[in-house]
VMD Tcl script that draws the C-alpha trace (Angstrom):
set ca {
  {24.28 30.99 -30.74}
  {23.32 29.11 -27.49}
  {24.33 30.43 -24.10}
  {26.44 28.18 -21.85}
  {23.44 27.78 -19.46}
  {21.22 26.54 -22.36}
  {23.87 24.10 -23.49}
  {24.13 22.72 -20.00}
  {20.36 22.48 -19.65}
  {20.13 20.57 -22.91}
  {22.96 18.30 -21.91}
  {21.24 17.52 -18.60}
  {17.91 16.85 -20.25}
  {19.63 14.36 -22.61}
  {21.35 12.71 -19.74}
  {18.07 12.33 -17.75}
  {16.37 10.89 -20.93}
  {19.20 8.31 -21.43}
  {18.92 7.26 -17.74}
  {15.17 6.79 -18.01}
  {15.53 4.84 -21.27}
  {18.00 2.55 -19.62}
  {15.81 1.91 -16.67}
  {12.94 1.06 -19.00}
  {15.11 -1.24 -21.03}
  {16.43 -3.02 -17.92}
  {12.86 -3.59 -16.73}
  {11.79 -5.05 -20.13}
  {14.84 -7.25 -20.01}
  {14.11 -8.51 -16.60}
  {10.40 -9.25 -17.48}
  {11.43 -11.07 -20.63}
  {14.00 -13.21 -18.69}
  {11.62 -13.92 -15.87}
  {8.94 -14.95 -18.49}
  {11.48 -17.09 -20.28}
  {12.59 -18.76 -17.00}
  {8.96 -19.53 -16.02}
  {8.27 -20.96 -19.47}
  {11.36 -23.23 -19.50}
  {10.81 -24.66 -16.04}
  {7.24 -25.64 -16.88}
  {8.17 -27.67 -19.80}
}
mol new
graphics top color blue
foreach p $ca { graphics top sphere $p radius 0.5 }
foreach p [lrange $ca 0 end-1] q [lrange $ca 1 end] { graphics top cylinder $p $q radius 0.2 }
display resetview
């Protein structure tokens, strides 16, 4: 059985991981959109 402290630690690690994943996805989204805008304006 896990202690309450260990469960809290795992929960926080998962939360941090989700935050980092979200930041990376937003950066990819922005780069893709900027690239698409640059491509569409040069046509």
